[in-house]
C-alpha positions as CSV (number, residue, x, y, z in Angstrom):
1,M,-32.3,178.4,-14.2
2,A,-35.5,177.7,-12.6
3,I,-36.9,173.9,-13.0
4,E,-40.2,173.7,-14.7
5,P,-43.1,172.1,-13.4
6,D,-44.1,168.2,-14.9
7,R,-46.1,168.0,-18.1
8,Q,-48.6,165.6,-19.0
9,F,-49.9,165.0,-22.2
10,E,-53.2,162.7,-22.1
11,F,-53.8,163.8,-26.6
12,A,-57.6,164.3,-25.9
13,G,-57.6,167.3,-28.2
14,P,-55.4,169.2,-30.7
15,L,-51.5,168.8,-30.7
16,E,-51.2,172.5,-29.7
17,G,-46.9,173.7,-29.8
18,W,-45.8,169.9,-31.0
19,Q,-43.7,170.0,-34.0
20,T,-43.7,167.4,-36.6
21,L,-40.2,166.6,-38.1
22,T,-41.3,163.0,-40.0
23,G,-44.3,160.6,-40.0
24,K,-48.1,161.6,-39.8
25,W,-49.0,162.1,-36.2
26,A,-52.9,162.7,-35.1
27,V,-55.0,162.3,-31.7
28,E,-57.4,159.3,-32.5
29,D,-59.9,157.0,-30.6
30,V,-57.6,154.1,-29.2
31,S,-59.1,151.3,-27.1
32,G,-57.2,151.1,-23.8
33,A,-56.3,154.9,-23.7
34,V,-56.7,156.6,-20.8
35,R,-59.3,159.4,-22.2
36,G,-60.1,157.0,-25.0
37,K,-58.0,159.0,-27.4
38,A,-54.0,158.9,-27.9
39,L,-51.2,160.1,-30.1
40,V,-50.8,157.8,-33.2
41,Q,-48.1,158.0,-35.5
42,R,-49.3,156.1,-39.2
43,A,-46.3,157.1,-41.9
44,T,-44.9,153.6,-43.1
45,E,-42.3,155.1,-45.9
46,N,-39.8,156.9,-43.6
47,S,-37.0,155.4,-41.9
48,F,-37.7,157.6,-39.1
49,N,-40.9,159.4,-37.5
50,V,-40.1,161.8,-34.4
51,I,-42.3,164.7,-33.2
52,V,-41.4,166.8,-30.6
53,A,-43.2,168.1,-27.6
54,P,-43.6,171.7,-26.1
55,G,-41.4,172.4,-23.3
56,G,-37.9,172.8,-22.6
57,P,-35.1,172.7,-23.0
58,Y,-34.9,170.2,-20.4
59,A,-31.4,168.9,-18.8
60,D,-32.2,166.7,-15.8
61,V,-35.5,165.0,-16.4
62,D,-37.6,162.2,-16.0
63,V,-40.3,160.8,-18.5
64,S,-42.4,158.0,-19.1
65,V,-44.8,157.6,-21.7
66,R,-47.4,154.5,-22.4
67,L,-47.2,153.2,-26.2
68,K,-49.2,150.3,-27.8
69,P,-47.5,149.1,-30.9
70,I,-50.1,148.3,-33.7
71,S,-48.6,147.1,-36.7
72,G,-45.6,146.7,-38.4
73,R,-44.1,144.3,-40.7
74,E,-40.4,145.4,-40.9
75,D,-40.6,147.4,-37.5
76,A,-43.5,147.4,-34.5
77,S,-41.5,150.2,-32.7
78,G,-42.1,153.4,-30.2
79,G,-39.7,155.3,-28.3
80,I,-39.1,158.4,-26.4
81,V,-36.8,160.9,-27.5
82,F,-34.9,162.9,-25.2
83,R,-32.5,166.0,-25.2
84,F,-33.4,166.9,-28.7
85,S,-31.4,169.7,-29.6
86,E,-30.5,171.0,-33.5
87,G,-31.8,167.6,-35.0
88,R,-29.4,165.7,-31.8
89,Y,-30.9,163.5,-29.7
90,Y,-31.2,160.2,-27.4
91,L,-33.8,157.9,-28.3
92,I,-34.7,154.9,-26.0
93,R,-37.0,152.2,-27.5
94,A,-39.3,149.0,-27.6
95,N,-40.0,146.9,-30.3
96,A,-42.8,144.3,-30.7
97,L,-40.8,142.1,-33.4
98,E,-37.7,142.0,-31.2
99,D,-37.1,140.7,-27.9
100,N,-34.5,144.0,-27.0
101,F,-34.8,147.3,-25.3
102,R,-32.3,149.9,-26.9
103,L,-30.7,153.3,-26.5
104,Y,-29.1,154.8,-29.2
105,Y,-27.7,158.5,-29.8
106,V,-28.8,160.1,-33.2
107,D,-27.3,162.7,-35.1
108,P,-28.1,163.0,-38.7
109,K,-25.4,165.4,-39.4
110,S,-22.6,162.5,-38.9
111,F,-20.3,161.5,-41.0
112,F,-21.9,158.2,-41.2
113,T,-25.4,159.2,-41.9
114,F,-26.0,157.5,-45.4
115,I,-25.4,154.1,-43.6
116,T,-27.0,154.5,-40.5
117,G,-29.4,157.6,-40.9
118,G,-27.5,158.9,-38.7
119,R,-29.1,156.8,-35.5
120,Y,-26.4,154.6,-33.3
121,E,-26.7,151.9,-30.5
122,I,-25.2,153.5,-27.3
123,T,-26.3,150.0,-25.5
124,G,-29.5,147.5,-25.4
125,V,-30.9,144.3,-23.7
126,D,-32.5,141.5,-24.6
127,T,-35.8,141.0,-23.1
128,K,-39.1,139.7,-23.8
129,A,-40.7,142.3,-26.8
130,P,-43.6,144.6,-25.7
131,A,-46.6,142.3,-27.2
132,L,-48.1,143.8,-30.6
133,G,-51.8,145.6,-29.7
134,A,-51.3,146.2,-26.0
135,W,-49.8,148.8,-24.2
136,H,-46.6,149.4,-22.7
137,T,-44.8,151.8,-20.4
138,L,-41.5,153.3,-21.2
139,R,-39.7,155.4,-18.9
140,I,-36.2,157.3,-19.2
141,A,-34.5,159.1,-16.1
142,A,-31.4,161.7,-17.2
143,Q,-29.6,163.1,-15.0
144,G,-26.3,164.4,-15.2
145,D,-24.5,162.0,-17.1
146,R,-26.3,159.0,-16.1
147,I,-29.2,157.6,-18.2
148,E,-31.7,154.6,-17.0
149,G,-34.3,153.2,-19.1
150,W,-37.3,151.1,-17.9
151,L,-40.0,149.0,-19.7
152,N,-42.9,147.7,-17.9
153,G,-41.9,149.1,-14.7
154,R,-38.7,147.2,-14.6
155,R,-35.2,148.8,-14.9
156,L,-33.4,147.4,-18.0
157,I,-30.7,150.1,-19.1
158,E,-28.2,152.0,-17.2
159,Y,-25.5,154.1,-19.3
160,R,-23.4,157.0,-18.8
161,D,-22.6,159.2,-21.9
162,K,-22.4,163.0,-22.0
163,R,-22.5,163.5,-25.5
164,Y,-26.1,165.6,-24.8
165,S,-26.5,167.6,-22.2
166,A,-29.9,169.2,-22.8
167,G,-32.7,169.7,-25.0
168,R,-36.8,169.0,-26.0
169,I,-38.6,165.6,-25.4
170,G,-40.2,163.7,-28.3
171,L,-41.7,160.5,-29.3
172,W,-40.4,158.2,-32.1
173,T,-41.5,155.2,-34.3
174,K,-39.1,153.4,-36.9
175,A,-39.9,152.4,-41.2
176,D,-43.6,151.0,-41.3
177,S,-44.3,151.1,-37.3
178,V,-48.0,152.0,-36.4
179,T,-47.8,152.9,-33.0
180,A,-50.3,154.6,-30.3
181,F,-48.7,157.0,-27.1
182,D,-50.6,157.9,-24.3
183,S,-49.9,159.3,-21.0
184,L,-46.3,161.6,-21.9
185,V,-45.3,162.7,-18.6
186,V,-42.4,165.1,-18.3
187,H,-40.9,165.2,-14.8
188,P,-38.1,167.9,-14.8
189,I,-35.7,166.7,-12.2
């Protein structure tokens, strides 16, 4: 399989090729965005909001994105979806209302979907929460069964899991989170 070239999404124009699963995603003017615009998710009534980027599938990949949690009372989070296939995926997320950084796997077809929405925590760490209204950088590197996660340049998660081996990349929010995303970079390894 040939390795795809790096993909960079600056969100300065229309969302061509993107697949919205849930949520209200749109390119908007956002202060501090690299080109003055960012992808913003504004739906507040869903359990989870997911949009999947064009390209892929990717097996081994390094992905980074800038995120700005704008508001939320129940949740103010954002995350990177990776190895998305047939509705299942991994998720790494940061939440401005909690002092933690988490790695999950999501399987909506699981027996316990009615309790958890199909989301299961694999691992996480306690850390200073990303500040509401400020830009932060999330990054994941998935190579084979090794998954690493960074928040603002600090590697906080290193875990091995071979549940999902390849899939597409996407972005995620939860509940009433209104979150902006900018400078998504997908680097196949």
